[in-house]
C-alpha positions in Angstrom: -9.2 -24.8 24.6 -5.6 -24.2 23.5 -3.7 -21.4 25.2 -4.0 -18.6 22.7 -2.2 -15.3 23.5 -4.1 -12.2 22.7 -2.8 -8.7 23.4 -5.1 -6.7 25.6 -3.4 -3.4 24.9 -5.9 -0.7 25.7 -3.8 2.4 24.8 -4.2 3.5 21.2 -2.1 6.5 20.1 -5.0 8.5 18.9 -3.1 11.7 18.2 -0.3 9.9 16.2 -2.8 7.9 14.1 -4.9 11.0 13.5 -1.8 13.0 12.4 -0.8 10.3 10.0 -4.3 10.2 8.5 -4.4 14.1 8.2 -1.0 14.0 6.6 -2.4 11.9 3.8 -5.6 14.0 3.7 -3.7 17.3 3.4 -2.9 16.5 -0.2 -6.6 16.9 -1.0 -7.5 20.0 1.2 -9.2 21.9 -1.6 -11.5 18.8 -2.2 -12.2 18.8 1.5 -13.2 22.5 1.6 -15.6 21.9 -1.4 -17.1 18.9 0.4 -17.6 20.9 3.5 -19.5 23.5 1.5 -21.7 20.8 0.0 -22.3 19.3 3.4 -23.4 22.7 4.9 -25.8 23.2 2.0 -27.3 19.7 2.4 -27.6 20.1 6.2 -29.3 23.6 5.8 -32.0 22.0 3.7 -33.4 20.0 6.6 -34.4 23.0 8.9 -35.5 24.9 5.8 -37.9 22.1 4.9 -39.1 22.1 8.6 -39.6 25.8 8.6 -41.8 25.8 5.5 -43.7 22.7 6.7 -44.5 24.6 9.9 -45.7 27.5 7.7 -48.0 25.2 5.8 -49.4 23.9 9.2 -49.9 27.6 10.3 -51.7 28.4 7.0 -53.9 25.3 7.4 -54.7 26.2 11.0 -55.7 29.7 10.1 -58.0 28.4 7.3 -59.6 25.9 9.6 -60.2 28.6 12.2 -61.7 30.8 9.5 -58.9 33.4 9.8 -58.2 33.1 6.1 -60.5 32.4 3.1 -60.0 29.5 0.7 -58.5 31.8 -1.9 -56.1 33.3 0.6 -55.1 29.8 1.8 -54.5 28.6 -1.7 -52.5 31.7 -2.7 -50.3 31.2 0.4 -50.1 27.4 -0.1 -48.8 27.3 -3.7 -45.4 29.0 -3.1 -45.0 27.0 0.2 -45.6 23.7 -1.6 -43.3 24.8 -4.4 -40.4 25.3 -1.9 -41.2 22.0 -0.3 -41.0 20.3 -3.7 -37.8 22.1 -4.7 -35.9 21.1 -1.5 -35.8 17.3 -2.3 -34.6 18.1 -5.8 -31.9 20.3 -4.5 -31.0 17.7 -1.8 -30.8 14.9 -4.4 -28.5 17.0 -6.7 -26.3 18.1 -3.9 -26.2 14.5 -2.5 -25.2 13.2 -5.9 -22.3 15.7 -6.1 -21.3 15.0 -2.5 -21.1 11.2 -3.1 -19.2 11.7 -6.3 -16.6 13.8 -4.7 -16.3 11.6 -1.6 -15.9 8.5 -3.7 -13.0 10.0 -5.5 -11.4 11.3 -2.4 -11.6 8.0 -0.5 -10.4 5.9 -3.4 -7.3 8.1 -3.7 -6.7 8.1 0.0 -7.0 4.3 0.3 -4.6 3.9 -2.7 -2.1 6.4 -1.2 -2.0 4.7 2.2 -1.9 1.2 0.7 1.0 2.1 -1.6 2.9 4.0 1.1 2.8 1.3 3.7 3.3 -1.5 1.2 6.5 0.3 0.0 7.6 1.0 3.6 7.0 -2.6 4.8 8.7 -3.9 1.6 11.8 -1.7 2.3 12.2 -3.0 5.9 15.0 -5.3 6.8 15.2 -9.1 6.4 15.1 -9.3 10.2 11.7 -7.6 10.3 10.2 -9.9 7.8 11.5 -13.0 9.5 9.9 -11.9 12.8 6.5 -10.9 11.4 3.9 -13.3 10.0 2.9 -12.7 6.4 -0.8 -13.3 7.3 -0.8 -10.5 9.9 1.0 -8.1 7.6 -1.6 -8.7 4.9 -4.5 -8.4 7.3 -3.3 -5.1 8.8 -2.4 -3.6 5.5 -5.9 -4.3 4.0 -7.8 -3.5 7.2 -5.8 -0.3 8.0 -6.1 1.1 4.5 -9.8 0.1 4.4 -10.3 2.1 7.6 -9.7 5.3 5.6 -13.1 4.9 4.1 -14.6 4.5 7.6 -12.8 7.5 9.0 -13.6 9.8 6.1 -17.2 8.7 6.1 -17.4 9.6 9.8 -16.3 13.2 9.1 -18.4 13.6 5.9 -21.6 11.9 7.0 -21.6 12.3 10.8 -19.2 14.8 12.5 -19.4 17.8 10.1 -23.2 17.5 9.5 -24.0 17.2 13.2 -21.9 20.3 14.0 -23.7 22.3 11.3 -27.1 20.9 12.4 -26.5 21.7 16.1 -25.6 25.3 15.3 -28.6 25.8 13.0 -31.1 24.0 15.3 -29.9 25.8 18.4 -30.3 29.2 16.8 -33.6 28.5 15.1 -35.3 26.7 18.0 -34.1 29.2 20.6 -35.5 31.9 18.3 -38.9 30.2 18.3 -39.0 29.3 22.0 -36.2 29.6 24.6 -37.4 27.0 27.1 -37.6 24.3 24.5 -34.2 25.4 23.2 -32.7 24.7 26.7 -34.4 21.3 26.7 -33.0 20.4 23.3 -29.5 21.6 24.4 -29.7 19.5 27.7 -30.9 16.4 25.7 -28.1 16.8 23.1 -25.4 17.2 25.6 -26.6 14.3 27.8 -26.9 12.0 24.7 -23.5 12.9 23.4 -21.7 12.6 26.8 -23.4 9.3 27.7 -22.6 7.9 24.3 -19.0 9.1 24.3 -18.4 7.4 27.7 -19.6 4.0 26.4 -17.6 4.4 23.2 -14.5 4.8 25.4 -15.4 1.6 27.3 -15.4 -0.2 23.9 -11.8 0.6 23.0 -10.2 -2.3 24.8 -12.7 -4.9 23.5 -12.2 -3.5 20.0 -8.4 -3.7 20.2 -8.5 -7.2 21.6 -10.9 -8.3 18.9 -8.6 -6.8 16.2 -5.6 -8.7 17.7 -7.3 -12.1 17.7 -8.5 -11.4 14.2 -4.9 -11.0 13.1 -4.0 -14.2 14.9 -6.8 -16.0 13.2 -5.8 -14.8 9.7 -2.1 -15.5 10.3 -3.0 -19.0 11.3 -5.1 -19.5 8.2 -2.2 -18.2 6.1 0.3 -20.5 7.9 -1.9 -23.6 7.5 -2.5 -23.2 3.7 1.1 -22.2 3.1 2.2 -25.6 4.7 -0.6 -27.7 3.3 1.8 -30.3 1.9 3.3 -30.9 5.3 -0.2 -31.2 6.8 -1.2 -33.7 4.2 2.0 -35.8 4.5 1.6 -36.2 8.2 -2.2 -36.5 8.2 -2.6 -33.5 10.6 -5.9 -32.2 9.2 -7.7 -32.9 12.4 -5.0 -31.2 14.5 -5.3 -28.1 12.3 -9.1 -28.2 12.5 -8.9 -28.4 16.3 -6.4 -25.5 16.5 -8.6 -23.4 14.2 -11.6 -24.2 16.3 -9.9 -22.9 19.4 -8.8 -19.7 17.6 -12.1 -19.1 16.0 -13.9 -19.7 19.3 -11.7 -17.1 21.0 -12.5 -14.7 18.1 -16.2 -15.4 18.6 -16.0 -14.7 22.4 -14.1 -11.4 21.9 -16.4 -10.4 19.1 -19.5 -11.1 21.2 -18.0 -9.3 24.2 -17.3 -6.3 21.9 -20.9 -6.3 20.5 -22.4 -6.7 24.0 -21.0 -3.3 24.9 -23.7 -1.7 22.7 -26.6 -3.0 24.8 -26.3 -0.7 27.8 -25.4 2.3 25.6 -28.3 1.9 23.3 -30.8 1.5 26.2 -29.5 4.6 27.9 -29.7 6.6 24.6 -33.4 5.6 24.2 -34.1 6.7 27.8 -32.4 10.1 27.3 -34.3 10.7 24.1 -37.6 9.7 25.7 -37.1 12.1 28.7 -36.0 14.9 26.3 -39.1 14.4 24.1 -41.3 14.5 27.1 -40.0 17.8 28.3 -40.0 19.2 24.8 -43.7 18.5 24.5 -44.3 19.7 28.1 -42.7 23.1 27.7 -44.1 23.5 24.1 -47.7 23.0 25.5 -46.9 25.7 28.1 -45.9 28.1 25.3 -49.1 27.1 23.3 -51.2 27.8 26.3 -49.6 31.1 26.7 -50.2 31.7 23.0 -46.5 32.4 22.4 -46.1 29.4 20.1 -48.3 28.6 17.1 -49.1 25.1 15.9 -46.7 25.6 13.0 -44.0 26.7 15.4 -44.6 23.5 17.5 -44.5 21.3 14.4 -41.2 23.0 13.4 -39.7 22.5 16.8 -40.8 18.9 17.0 -39.7 18.0 13.5 -36.4 19.8 13.9 -35.8 18.0 17.2 -36.5 14.7 15.3 -34.1 15.7 12.6 -31.4 16.5 15.2 -31.9 13.2 16.9 -31.3 11.4 13.5 -28.0 13.3 13.2 -27.2 12.5 16.9 -27.7 8.8 16.2 -25.3 9.1 13.3 -22.9 11.0 15.4 -22.8 8.2 18.0 -22.3 5.7 15.3 -19.6 8.0 14.0 -17.7 7.9 17.3 -17.9 4.1 17.3 -16.7 3.9 13.8 -14.0 6.5 14.4 -12.5 4.5 17.3 -12.8 1.3 15.3 -11.0 3.0 12.4 -8.3 4.4 14.7 -7.8 0.9 16.2 -7.3 -0.4 12.6 -5.0 2.5 11.9 -3.0 1.6 15.0 -2.2 -1.9 13.7 -1.0 -0.5 10.4 0.4 2.9 11.3 2.7 1.4 14.0 4.8 0.0 11.1 5.4 3.6 10.2 7.4 3.9 13.4 9.6 1.0 12.4 12.9 2.1 10.9 14.9 -0.1 8.5 17.7 -1.6 10.6 19.8 -1.6 7.5 20.3 2.0 6.4 22.3 3.5 3.6 25.0 5.8 4.8 24.3 9.5 4.1 26.0 10.1 0.7 26.3 6.5 -0.1 27.6 5.9 -3.6 26.6 3.5 -6.3 28.7 0.4 -6.4 30.5 -0.2 -9.7 32.2 -3.5 -10.1 35.0 -4.0 -12.7 36.6 -7.3 -11.5 34.5 -8.7 -8.8 37.0 -9.4 -6.1 35.5 -10.0 -2.6 37.2 -9.6 0.8 35.8 -10.6 4.2 37.8 -8.9 7.0 37.6 -10.2 10.5 33.8 -10.7 10.5 32.0 -10.9 13.9 28.2 -11.5 13.9 25.8 -12.8 16.5 22.2 -13.7 15.8 19.8 -13.6 18.8 22.6 -13.9 21.3 24.1 -16.9 19.4 27.6 -16.4 18.0 27.6 -17.2 14.2 30.8 -15.8 12.9 33.9 -15.0 15.0 36.8 -13.4 13.2 36.1 -14.8 9.8 38.6 -13.6 7.3 38.7 -14.6 3.6 39.9 -13.2 0.3 38.1 -14.2 -2.9 40.1 -13.2 -5.9 38.3 -11.9 -9.0 37.2 -14.6 -11.5 37.9 -17.4 -9.0 35.5 -20.1 -7.7 35.5 -20.3 -4.0 33.4 -23.0 -2.2 32.4 -22.7 1.4 31.6 -26.0 3.2 31.0 -27.1 6.7 28.5 -28.7 9.1 25.0 -27.3 9.4 25.0 -24.2 11.5 28.6 -23.3 10.7 27.5 -19.9 9.2 27.6 -20.6 5.5 24.2 -19.1 4.6 24.8 -16.3 7.2 27.9 -15.4 5.2 25.9 -14.9 2.1 23.2 -12.8 3.9 26.0 -10.6 5.3 27.4 -10.2 1.7 24.0 -9.1 0.5 23.7 -6.9 3.6 20.5 -8.4 4.8 22.1 -8.0 8.2 24.8 -5.6 9.4 28.0 -6.8 11.0 28.9 -6.2 14.6 32.5 -5.9 13.6 34.6 -6.3 10.5 34.2 -5.3 6.9 33.2 -6.7 3.5 34.7 -5.2 0.4 33.9 -5.7 -3.3 36.7 -4.4 -5.5 38.0 -2.5 -2.5 34.7 -0.8 -1.9 33.1 -1.3 1.6 29.5 -2.5 1.3 28.4 0.0 3.9 29.8 2.8 1.8 27.5 2.0 -1.2 23.7 1.9 -1.6 22.0 -1.4 -0.8 20.2 -1.3 -4.2 23.4 -1.0 -6.2 25.1 -3.7 -4.0 22.4 -6.3 -4.5 22.0 -5.4 -8.2 25.6 -6.3 -8.7 25.2 -9.9 -7.4 23.5 -12.9 -8.9 22.0 -15.6 -6.7 20.7 -19.1 -6.8 19.2 -19.6 -3.3 19.0 -22.9 -1.5 15.2 -22.7 -1.3 13.7 -21.5 -4.5 10.5 -19.4 -4.0 8.7 -18.4 -7.1 5.9 -15.9 -7.8 2.4 -17.1 -8.7 3.0 -16.1 -12.3 4.2 -17.6 -15.6 7.4 -19.5 -16.0 8.6 -16.8 -18.4 8.0 -14.0 -16.0 9.6 -15.8 -13.1 12.8 -16.2 -15.1 12.7 -12.6 -16.6 12.2 -11.3 -13.0 16.0 -10.9 -12.6 16.3 -8.8 -15.8 13.0 -7.4 -17.0 14.7 -5.5 -19.9 16.2 -8.6 -21.3 15.1 -9.5 -24.9 12.9 -12.6 -25.3 15.7 -14.5 -27.0 18.0 -14.1 -23.9 15.2 -15.4 -21.7 14.9 -18.5 -23.8 18.7 -18.9 -23.9 18.7 -19.0 -20.1 15.9 -21.6 -20.2 17.9 -23.8 -22.5 21.0 -23.4 -20.4 19.2 -24.5 -17.3 17.8 -27.6 -19.0 14.2 -26.2 -19.0 13.5 -26.4 -22.7 12.2 -30.0 -22.9 10.2 -29.5 -19.8 8.5 -26.3 -21.0 7.8 -27.8 -24.5 5.7 -30.5 -22.7 3.5 -28.0 -21.0 0.1 -27.1 -22.6 0.8 -23.3 -22.2 4.6 -23.6 -22.7 6.5 -20.7 -21.1 3.1 -19.0 -20.2 2.3 -21.8 -17.7 1.4 -20.4 -14.2 3.6 -22.0 -11.6 1.2 -21.5 -8.6 1.8 -19.8 -5.3 5.5 -20.2 -4.3 5.9 -22.5 -7.3 3.7 -25.2 -5.9 2.9 -26.7 -9.3 6.6 -27.5 -10.0 8.8 -30.1 -8.5 11.8 -29.2 -6.4 14.2 -29.8 -9.3 12.1 -27.8 -11.7 11.9 -24.9 -9.4 15.7 -25.1 -8.9 16.2 -24.9 -12.7 14.0 -21.9 -12.9 16.1 -20.3 -10.2 19.2 -21.1 -12.1 17.8 -19.7 -15.4 16.9 -16.5 -13.5 20.4 -16.1 -12.2 21.9 -16.8 -15.6 19.7 -14.1 -17.1 20.9 -11.6 -14.5 24.4 -11.9 -15.8 26.5 -10.4 -13.0 30.2 -10.4 -12.3 29.6 -12.1 -8.9 27.6 -15.3 -8.8 26.5 -16.9 -5.6 25.3 -20.6 -5.7 23.7 -21.7 -2.4 23.1 -25.4 -2.9 22.3 -24.6 -6.5 21.9 -28.2 -7.6 20.7 -29.9 -4.4 17.2 -30.6 -5.7 18.3 -32.0 -9.1 18.6 -35.7 -10.2 22.0 -36.9 -11.0 21.6 -36.8 -14.8 20.2 -33.2 -14.8 22.8 -32.1 -12.3 25.6 -33.5 -14.4 24.3 -31.6 -17.5 23.8 -28.4 -15.5 27.2 -28.7 -13.8 28.9 -28.7 -17.3 26.9 -25.6 -18.2 27.8 -24.0 -14.9 31.5 -24.4 -15.5 31.2 -22.3 -18.6 29.0 -19.8 -16.8 31.4 -19.4 -13.9 34.3 -18.7 -16.2 35.2 -15.0 -16.0 33.1 -14.5 -12.9 33.8 -14.5 -9.2 31.8 -17.3 -7.8 30.9 -18.3 -4.2 29.5 -21.8 -3.9 27.8 -23.0 -0.7 27.5 -26.7 -0.6 26.8 -29.7 1.6 27.4 -32.2 -1.3 31.2 -32.0 -1.6 31.2 -33.8 -5.0 29.7 -30.6 -6.5 32.6 -28.4 -5.5 35.6 -30.5 -6.3 36.6 -28.3 -9.2 36.5 -25.1 -7.1 39.7 -23.1 -7.1 39.6 -22.7 -3.4 37.6 -24.6 -0.8 37.1 -23.0 2.6 36.0 -25.2 5.5 33.9 -23.2 7.9 33.5 -24.4 11.5 32.0 -22.5 14.5 32.2 -19.2 12.6 35.9 -19.4 11.6 38.0 -20.7 8.8 39.1 -24.2 9.9 40.8 -25.2 6.6 41.5 -23.7 3.2 42.9 -25.2 -0.1 42.0 -27.2 -3.1 40.1 -30.5 -3.0 43.2 -32.5 -3.6 45.1 -30.6 -0.9 42.4 -31.0 1.7 41.7 -34.7 1.4 45.4 -35.4 1.9 45.4 -33.5 5.2 43.8 -34.7 8.5 41.0 -32.4 9.4 37.3 -31.6 9.1 37.2 -31.7 5.3 38.7 -35.2 5.0 36.3 -36.3 7.8 33.3 -34.9 5.8 34.6 -36.4 2.6 34.9 -39.8 4.1 31.4 -39.6 5.6 29.9 -38.6 2.2 31.9 -40.4 -0.5 29.7 -38.4 -2.9 26.7 -38.2 -0.7 25.6 -35.7 1.9 26.7 -34.4 5.2 24.6 -35.6 8.0 
C-alpha cells in the first residue's frame, strides 16, 4: 500500500469549538428558550403516562381482589383512560411544534455558519489558497456546517430531555420507594460514566477517520480536475491504484472507529441487566412488606424503562457530540487563520486619475527563494511597458505584488503616488484590469463569464467586448449562443477560446491600468494578429503592463524591461535593445519570433 500520511491528532479544542457554536446560537436565544419549554412539556408526559397507567393497574388489582365493585371500577377507569388517551394527542401536538421550531433553527444555523466560513475563507490570502487543497476546503465546509444539525439535535433530543427526565424520575421513584430510587441512581451513574469513558476513547479514531476522509475527497477532486492529463498519459490504472490505497486506509480507520462500539455496548447491556435485577429484587421486598402496590411497581418499572431509553439516547448524544465537535474542529480552525494581507487601519479608497505606476526597490522572497532583489521601475501614465525575461525571473510575481496578493518584505509600490498599502485591497484591485496567463472560467454561460468583471454593464457593452475579442463568429456558431455553458474551469472551450473570453472580460472592466500576462499566448497567428490590432486601440490612453515570453508581441511597447534574477538587467525600446549586447538580444536571436525556451 502507498505511504499515505494521516494526522493522528488526538486533541480537539472542545471549549473553542463550543464557544464558536454558541456564538452562532446566541442569535436565536429566544427560540432556544421556547424549545426548552416544549422539551420539558414533552418529557413530563412520559412519567405522567406511567403514573396513570400504574393507577389503572391498582384499580384493576382492587377489582380482581373484590375490593371494588364493577361500577366503582368503571367509574374510576373512565377518567384514567381519558387521561391516557389525551397524553398521546398532547405529545403529538407538542412534538409537531418542537420539530417545526428545531427545523427552522437548524436551517438558519447551518446557513449562518456556511456563509460566515465561506466568506472568511474567500477573504484569506492568495498564499492560503495556494497551500490548501480545494477538495479538503469543500469537504470541511460542508461537513462542519452539517455538524450543526448533529450538535443541535444532541441538545434538543438527548441532553436536555435526559436532564429533565432524570430530575423527574428521581423525585417520583424516590417518593414511591427509596431503595429502588438508589438502585436507579446507581444504574444511571454507572451507565453514564462507563459510556462517557468509552466515548473519550473514540476521539482519536474519529479524528483520524475525518482526516483520511479529507485526504480521500481531496484526491478525488485532484484527479477529476486533472482528468485531461490523466487521459493524455494513460494513467487511469495509476489513479485507480492510488485511490484503492487511500480508500483502503479510509476503510481500515472507519472499521477501527466502529469497533470501539463493541465493548461499550456490551458493558452498557451488562449494567442495565444488573440494575434491572436489583430494581426487581428491592421492589419485591417492598411488595412483601406491603409498602409498594402493584400499580406502584408497574410505575417504577415502566419509568425505569423510559429512563433507560433516554439514557441510550444520551450515550448516542455524547458520541454524536464528539463527532460534531471533531467536524467543527476541521472547519472552525480556519476561523483562527488571519488574512496575511491586511488593510491598514483607516485605509483609504484608491482613486486613479492618470494611472502612473512606480516600483521602488522591491525585495521579495517566496519560501526562502529570493524572487525580487532591489527591483525599481517607473511606468509613466498612458505608456505601454513590457516585462520580459527567462522563466523564474519574477515577471508573474511582480504582477501579484502589484495586486497585493503578497506583501513586500521591503520596498514600495505606488499608483498615482499612492502607496498600495495605504489603500484598501478592494479599491486597489478594482482599479486594475487583468488578462491572466492561465484563464480559468466559471461553470456558467459565456455571457456571465464576460460580464463577471462588470456586472452592471449594459448588454450592448458586453456584446461589444465579445466582438472586440473576436468571439462574435464563434458564439454565433453555438446552439445556445452566448448562453452556452462553458463547463467547469471552461473545459468545454479551447485554450484560445478561453483566452478570448478572458480578454473580453478585461475589456469590459475598462480600467485605467491594464495588465496583460501572456494575453495572446493561446491564440493562433491569424486571431492573434486581429486581436493585437484591437489591443493597440484598447491600450491607447491607458497604462499597460505586458508580461510576455513571445517577444514579437511586445515590439511596439514604449518601454521594454528585461528582468533577470529579480533585477532590471536592461531597459529601452525594442530597437535600442536588439542593438546592444545583452540578455534581450540573446533572447531575440533564440526566438526570431518564436518562444523562449
